[in-house]
C-alpha positions in Angstrom: -5.0 9.1 -39.1 -4.6 8.1 -42.7 -1.2 9.5 -43.5 1.0 7.8 -40.7 4.0 6.8 -42.9 6.7 4.2 -42.5 10.2 5.6 -43.5 12.6 3.4 -45.3 16.3 3.2 -44.6 17.3 2.0 -48.0 16.1 2.5 -51.6 13.8 0.2 -53.3 16.7 -1.4 -55.2 18.8 -2.1 -52.1 18.8 -5.3 -49.8 15.9 -5.9 -47.7 18.1 -5.6 -44.7 20.0 -2.5 -44.0 23.0 -1.8 -41.7 22.0 0.2 -38.7 23.0 3.8 -39.1 23.7 5.1 -35.4 21.7 7.8 -34.2 23.6 10.7 -32.4 20.9 12.8 -30.9 21.8 16.5 -30.5 21.0 18.2 -27.1 18.4 20.7 -27.3 16.8 23.3 -24.7 13.4 24.6 -24.7 9.9 24.1 -22.9 9.4 20.7 -24.0 13.0 19.6 -23.2 12.4 21.0 -19.7 9.2 19.0 -19.3 10.8 16.1 -20.4 13.6 16.3 -17.8 11.1 17.2 -15.2 9.5 13.9 -15.9 12.8 12.1 -15.7 13.4 13.5 -12.3 9.9 12.9 -11.0 9.7 9.2 -12.3 13.2 8.5 -11.0 12.7 10.0 -7.6 9.6 7.9 -7.2 11.3 4.9 -8.5 14.6 5.1 -6.6 13.3 6.6 -3.4 10.0 5.0 -2.7 11.5 1.7 -1.6 13.6 3.6 1.1 10.6 5.3 2.6 9.6 3.7 6.0 6.1 3.1 6.9 4.9 1.1 10.3 8.4 -0.4 10.8 8.5 -1.7 7.3 9.0 -0.6 3.7 6.2 1.9 2.5 5.8 0.0 -0.7 6.6 -3.6 -0.9 5.3 -6.6 -3.1 6.5 -9.3 -0.7 6.0 -12.4 -2.6 7.2 -14.6 0.2 4.5 -13.5 2.4 1.8 -13.1 -0.4 1.0 -9.6 0.6 1.5 -6.2 -1.1 2.1 -3.3 1.3 1.3 0.1 -0.3 1.6 2.7 2.7 -1.3 1.9 5.1 -2.9 -0.7 3.0 -2.3 -4.3 2.9 -3.5 -6.4 0.0 -3.6 -10.2 -0.2 -4.1 -12.5 -3.2 -7.9 -12.2 -2.8 -7.7 -8.6 -3.5 -6.9 -9.2 -7.1 -10.0 -7.3 -8.0 -8.2 -4.0 -7.2 -5.5 -4.9 -9.7 -8.1 -5.6 -12.4 -9.6 -2.2 -11.9 -6.2 -0.6 -11.9 -5.5 -2.2 -15.3 -8.7 -1.0 -16.6 -7.8 2.6 -15.4 -4.3 2.3 -17.3 -6.1 1.2 -20.4 -8.6 4.0 -20.4 -6.0 6.5 -19.8 -4.0 5.3 -22.7 -6.9 5.6 -24.9 -7.7 9.0 -23.7 -4.3 10.6 -23.7 -3.5 9.0 -27.0 -6.8 10.3 -28.8 -6.1 13.7 -27.4 -2.4 14.2 -28.0 -0.8 11.2 -29.5 2.1 9.5 -27.8 2.6 11.7 -24.7 3.4 8.7 -22.8 6.2 7.5 -25.1 7.8 11.0 -25.3 7.8 11.9 -21.7 7.1 9.0 -19.3 8.0 5.8 -20.7 11.0 4.0 -19.2 12.6 3.6 -22.6 12.6 7.4 -23.2 13.4 8.2 -19.5 16.4 5.9 -19.3 17.6 6.8 -22.8 17.7 10.4 -21.6 19.8 9.6 -18.6 22.2 7.3 -20.5 22.5 10.1 -23.2 23.4 12.6 -20.5 26.2 10.2 -19.2 27.4 9.7 -22.8 27.6 13.6 -23.4 29.2 14.0 -20.0 32.1 11.6 -20.9 32.4 12.2 -24.7 31.1 15.6 -25.4 28.2 16.8 -27.7 26.9 15.5 -30.9 29.9 16.5 -33.2 32.5 15.5 -30.5 30.8 12.0 -30.0 30.6 11.4 -33.9 34.3 12.5 -34.1 35.4 10.3 -31.1 33.6 7.1 -32.7 35.5 7.9 -36.1 38.9 8.1 -34.6 41.5 5.4 -34.3 42.1 3.7 -31.1 43.9 5.8 -28.6 44.3 6.2 -24.8 42.0 9.2 -24.6 39.4 7.3 -26.6 39.8 4.2 -24.4 39.4 6.2 -21.2 36.2 8.0 -22.4 34.6 5.0 -23.5 35.5 2.8 -20.5 34.4 5.6 -18.1 31.2 5.9 -20.0 30.5 2.1 -19.7 31.5 1.8 -16.2 28.9 4.4 -15.4 26.3 2.8 -17.6 26.8 -0.6 -15.8 26.8 1.0 -12.3 23.4 2.8 -13.1 21.9 -0.3 -14.6 22.9 -2.7 -11.7 21.6 -0.1 -9.2 18.3 0.0 -11.2 18.0 -4.0 -11.0 18.8 -3.8 -7.2 16.1 -1.0 -6.7 13.7 -3.2 -8.9 14.2 -6.3 -6.7 14.0 -4.1 -3.6 10.3 -3.7 -4.3 9.8 -7.5 -3.9 12.3 -8.2 -1.2 13.1 -5.6 1.3 15.7 -3.2 0.0 17.7 -3.4 3.3 17.8 -7.1 3.1 19.0 -6.9 -0.5 21.9 -4.7 0.5 22.8 -6.7 3.3 22.7 -9.9 1.2 24.9 -8.1 -1.4 27.4 -7.4 1.3 27.8 -10.9 2.4 26.9 -12.6 -0.9 24.0 -14.2 0.6 21.2 -13.5 -1.6 19.0 -16.1 -3.0 19.2 -17.2 -6.6 16.1 -15.5 -7.7 17.3 -12.1 -6.4 20.8 -12.5 -8.2 18.7 -13.5 -11.4 16.4 -10.5 -11.5 19.1 -8.0 -10.5 21.2 -9.0 -13.6 18.3 -9.6 -15.7 16.7 -6.2 -15.1 19.9 -4.4 -15.0 21.1 -5.9 -18.0 18.0 -5.1 -20.1 18.3 -1.4 -18.8 21.8 -1.3 -20.3 20.8 -3.1 -23.5 17.6 -1.0 -24.1 19.0 2.4 -23.1 22.5 2.1 -23.9 22.8 0.0 -27.0 19.5 -0.5 -28.8 17.8 3.0 -27.9 15.7 4.0 -30.9 15.7 0.3 -32.2 13.2 -0.5 -29.3 11.0 2.3 -30.4 11.2 1.4 -34.1 11.0 -2.2 -34.1 10.2 -3.9 -30.7 7.4 -1.5 -29.1 4.0 -2.7 -30.1 2.5 0.7 -29.3 4.2 2.3 -32.3 2.3 -0.2 -34.5 -1.1 0.4 -33.2 -0.9 4.0 -32.5 -2.4 4.9 -35.8 -5.7 3.2 -34.9 -6.2 5.5 -31.9 -5.6 8.7 -33.9 -8.0 10.7 -35.9 -7.8 13.9 -37.8 -8.4 16.0 -34.5 -5.7 14.2 -32.5 -3.0 16.7 -31.5 0.4 15.5 -33.0 3.7 17.0 -33.9 3.2 18.4 -37.3 5.5 20.2 -39.8 3.5 23.2 -41.6 4.5 22.2 -45.1 2.4 25.1 -46.6 4.4 27.6 -44.6 7.9 26.1 -44.7 8.1 24.9 -48.5 9.9 25.5 -50.5 13.0 25.0 -48.2 16.4 26.5 -48.5 19.0 28.7 -47.1 19.0 32.5 -47.0 20.8 35.4 -45.4 19.7 36.5 -42.0 17.2 39.2 -42.0 16.3 38.6 -45.6 12.6 38.1 -46.7 12.2 34.5 -47.9 9.1 35.1 -49.9 10.9 37.6 -52.2 13.3 34.5 -53.0 10.5 32.2 -53.6 11.4 30.1 -50.4 9.2 29.3 -47.2 10.3 29.6 -43.7 12.4 26.3 -43.4 15.9 27.1 -43.7 16.7 23.3 -44.2 19.3 23.5 -41.4 18.6 19.7 -40.6 18.7 20.5 -36.8 15.2 19.0 -36.4 16.6 15.7 -37.6 19.6 16.1 -35.5 17.8 16.4 -32.2 15.4 13.5 -33.0 16.1 10.6 -30.8 14.8 8.1 -33.5 16.5 9.8 -36.5 13.4 10.7 -38.5 12.7 13.9 -40.5 9.4 15.2 -39.3 9.2 17.2 -42.5 8.2 14.0 -44.4 5.1 13.8 -42.3 3.9 11.9 -39.4 5.9 8.6 -39.0 5.4 5.7 -36.9 8.8 6.1 -35.4 8.0 9.6 -33.8 7.7 9.1 -30.2 6.1 12.6 -29.7 9.1 13.9 -27.5 8.7 17.4 -29.2 12.5 17.9 -29.4 12.1 19.0 -33.0 9.8 21.8 -32.0 12.2 23.3 -29.4 14.9 23.0 -32.1 12.8 24.5 -34.7 11.7 27.5 -32.5 15.2 28.4 -31.6 16.2 28.5 -35.3 13.1 30.5 -36.1 14.2 33.1 -33.4 17.5 33.4 -35.1 16.3 34.0 -38.5 13.4 36.5 -37.4 10.5 34.1 -38.5 7.5 33.4 -36.2 7.8 30.2 -34.2 5.6 27.3 -34.7 6.7 25.9 -38.1 6.8 22.6 -36.3 4.3 22.4 -33.5 1.6 20.5 -31.8 -1.5 20.6 -34.2 -4.1 18.4 -35.8 -4.6 17.2 -39.5 -7.7 19.2 -39.7 -6.2 22.5 -38.3 -3.3 22.3 -40.7 -5.7 21.7 -43.7 -8.2 24.5 -42.5 -5.9 26.8 -41.0 -7.7 26.8 -37.6 -6.5 28.9 -34.6 -6.0 27.8 -31.1 -9.7 28.1 -30.1 -10.8 26.0 -33.1 -8.3 23.2 -32.3 -9.3 23.1 -28.5 -13.0 23.0 -29.6 -12.3 20.1 -31.9 -10.1 18.3 -29.4 -12.9 18.2 -26.9 -15.0 16.1 -29.1 -17.7 13.4 -28.1 -15.0 10.6 -28.2 -12.8 12.4 -25.8 -15.9 13.3 -23.6 -17.0 9.7 -23.5 -13.5 8.3 -22.5 -13.1 11.1 -19.9 -16.6 10.3 -18.3 -16.1 6.6 -18.2 -12.4 7.0 -16.7 -13.7 9.3 -14.0 -16.5 6.9 -13.0 -14.1 4.0 -12.8 -11.6 6.1 -10.7 -14.4 7.3 -8.4 -15.6 3.7 -8.1 -11.8 2.7 -7.4 -11.4 5.1 -4.7 -14.7 4.4 -3.2 -13.9 0.7 -3.0 -10.5 1.5 -1.3 -12.0 3.8 1.2 -14.9 1.5 2.1 -12.7 -1.6 2.0 -13.5 -3.9 5.1 -10.3 -4.7 7.2 -11.6 -8.2 8.1 -12.5 -11.0 6.2 -14.0 -14.5 6.9 -13.9 -17.6 4.8 -15.7 -21.0 6.0 -14.6 -24.5 5.0 -16.8 -27.5 5.8 -14.9 -30.3 7.3 -15.7 -33.1 4.8 -14.2 -35.9 7.0 -16.9 -35.4 9.6 -20.1 -34.4 7.7 -22.4 -34.8 10.7 -22.3 -36.6 13.9 -24.4 -36.8 17.3 -22.8 -35.3 20.3 -23.7 -35.4 23.9 -27.0 -33.9 25.2 -29.1 -34.9 22.1 -27.2 -32.4 19.7 -26.3 -32.6 16.2 -22.7 -31.5 15.4 -21.0 -30.2 12.5 -17.4 -29.1 12.2 -15.8 -26.1 10.2 -12.6 -24.5 9.6 -12.7 -20.7 9.7 -10.0 -18.6 8.0 -10.0 -15.2 9.8 -8.1 -12.5 8.2 -7.1 -9.2 9.7 -6.1 -6.9 6.8 -5.0 -4.0 9.0 -1.6 -3.6 10.6 -2.8 -3.4 14.2 -4.4 -5.9 16.6 -7.9 -6.5 16.4 -10.4 -8.1 19.0 -13.3 -9.9 17.4 -16.2 -11.9 18.6 -17.6 -14.9 16.7 -21.2 -16.1 16.5 -23.5 -18.2 14.6 -27.3 -17.8 13.5 -29.9 -19.3 11.2 -31.2 -22.2 13.1 -33.2 -22.5 16.2 -30.9 -23.2 19.3 -27.7 -23.0 17.2 -24.6 -22.7 19.2 -20.8 -22.5 18.9 -18.5 -24.7 20.9 -14.9 -24.4 21.6 -14.6 -20.7 20.6 -13.5 -17.9 23.3 -15.6 -15.0 24.0 -13.1 -12.7 22.4 -10.5 -13.7 19.6 -7.4 -11.4 19.3 -6.3 -11.3 15.7 -2.6 -10.3 15.1 -2.1 -7.5 12.5 -1.7 -8.3 8.9 -2.3 -12.1 9.5 -4.8 -14.9 9.0 -5.4 -17.8 11.2 -7.3 -21.0 10.9 -9.8 -21.7 13.7 -11.4 -25.1 13.9 -15.2 -24.8 15.4 -18.0 -26.9 16.3 -21.6 -25.9 15.6 -24.2 -27.7 17.5 -28.0 -27.7 17.0 -30.7 -29.6 19.1 -31.6 -32.9 17.4 -35.3 -32.5 17.7 -35.3 -29.0 16.2 -34.2 -30.1 12.5 -35.2 -32.4 9.9 -32.7 -34.4 7.9 -31.0 -32.7 5.0 -29.0 -29.5 4.7 -29.8 -26.2 6.3 -28.4 -22.7 5.8 -26.6 -21.2 8.8 -24.6 -17.8 9.1 -21.1 -17.2 10.8 -20.9 -13.7 12.1 -17.4 -11.7 13.0 -17.9 -8.6 14.9 -15.1 -6.2 15.8 -15.1 -5.4 19.8 -14.0 -2.0 19.2 -16.3 -1.1 16.3 -19.8 -3.0 16.7 -20.7 -1.5 13.3 -18.0 -3.8 11.6 -19.7 -7.0 11.1 -18.9 -9.8 8.6 -21.3 -12.4 7.7 -20.6 -15.6 5.9 -23.1 -18.3 4.8 -22.4 -22.0 5.4 -24.4 -25.4 5.2 -25.2 -27.5 8.2 -26.0 -31.0 7.6 -28.3 -33.4 9.5 -28.2 -37.2 8.5 
């Protein structure tokens, strides 16, 4: 979008660097505020609660780095399953493109961890220090017992929440109950201590101290969002034609008779903005799309008796051409969006299909290079292999091993049935023998076959090379 602007915090004649002006966001209610808090509850219930959910005598979601396994409910993923992670990243990227092209920075405004934790930290700050006016007054006061108590209580609450966030984060990589037991006895390993304080410290720093600075200066998404916008992208827009010229007026009076627009220049849209921008100056890269200004402006319009929507979700073309809701929707569902949607649906269906048809057994064959080929009793040629058998399910599995591909080929030293323990891999050395008079010198292809006893249709075939010298 061509008119995304970067606001300046100082005049042209001022220094290149400006002292940060602390932003005191004003609390606001409304449909978008309710949706934002709903996302706060949903994301945090998932984050803080999922690690406590039991499943098959273990944690339901556990990325166990020590065992090199990822447990996600009934699935067990191994390092060899990096393919699924790649697909998941592709889905995330396409989702980002799609949602941004449709409605701008929805992720930033409603689900980004920076936004979510800033909301929580602001709620704690409001609980101890009061609303926006009281917080500003408290910060301007001289040091006192009351100020010290309120500030200390706020910081203690922030620190406790940050540390619990760090503990929960580490609890997805080391079982959470082991983490708590280790904390009570101070027996955690160095890496656990490091990540608890690292993640907790950054939660405190980002959400409690830096806040809008992260969105304005650190987040790369703010910088390249304009590339993904176009004139038909839904963004938070101030209707300048309707609102200007702005100015105060008496309640119930007709602003048009005074030569004024609908904007009463109350400044509440600026006060509720978590990044401290004025949306009336046009779309700016600092806007995170939280829609707090929409809720605030609608409340003001209700009080002065003007229609809602002075600040609203709209598109650049809709504002210029005065489109209605049906025209906006028709242009939002444009070819670019349809292509993104179709590609995303195809990838999601393929991902679900791959998970649903995922084979719970795996077989890897390694040729023993120390013994390339040797003669055995009975006029046989023998090659030695190491088979890596992997049971990816969380239950015991009985399997049978066979070999094919050459006349008279047979396995030596293998039981009729092999019991594989749940979610484990095991190495099995085997000897493959072929009658000497059946083969010429050189390399020959053979196939190892692994079949489940309880499900004969579950068959894994892996090729190998049999060498005759």
